LOMI-831763 format. One record per residue (C-alpha): x, y, z. Coordinates in steps of 0.5 Angstrom, whole numbers, padded with zeros to 4 digits, always signed. Layout:
<rs>
XYZ...
</rs>
This chain:
<rs>
-0032+0271+0450-0027+0276+0449-0033+0282+0449-0036+0279+0455-0030+0278+0459-0028+0285+0457-0034+0288+0461-0031+0285+0467-0024+0287+0466-0026+0294+0465-0029+0294+0472-0023+0290+0475-0027+0285+0477-0025+0277+0476-0030+0272+0476-0029+0266+0481-0032+0261+0476-0034+0262+0469-0037+0257+0464-0039+0256+0457-0043+0251+0453-0047+0251+0447-0055+0250+0448-0060+0250+0442-0055+0253+0438-0053+0259+0442-0047+0260+0447-0049+0260+0454-0044+0264+0458-0044+0264+0466-0040+0268+0471-0040+0267+0478-0037+0273+0482-0036+0273+0490-0038+0279+0494-0042+0283+0489-0047+0288+0491-0054+0288+0487-0053+0295+0484-0046+0293+0481-0049+0286+0479-0055+0290+0475-0050+0295+0471-0046+0289+0469-0053+0285+0467-0055+0291+0463-0048+0292+0460-0048+0284+0458-0055+0285+0455-0052+0291+0450-0046+0287+0448-0046+0285+0440-0050+0278+0439-0052+0278+0446-0059+0275+0446-0061+0276+0454-0057+0277+0460-0059+0276+0467-0057+0276+0474-0058+0271+0480-0056+0270+0487-0052+0264+0489-0054+0260+0495-0047+0259+0498-0041+0263+0499-0034+0260+0498-0032+0264+0504-0036+0263+0510-0034+0270+0513-0037+0274+0507-0043+0277+0509-0046+0277+0502-0047+0271+0497-0044+0271+0490-0048+0273+0484-0048+0269+0478-0049+0273+0471-0051+0269+0465-0051+0271+0458-0054+0268+0452
</rs>
């Protein structure tokens, strides 16, 4: 977990929500960041995929934003 959260910290990003659970012997981590552009999300997913012991990483748009005034949807980044 520290290696994953460190990727966000290096970019001064604070997820609005993070969760972790064990699935099939692997730790699945999901972080939701609000107002994240697609190019930054792609870089974060690539950095997560490069982390030691990360089997895969992906980025997906979340349907609803917590803040109705925001123009962009939150992004969920998952690593396993």
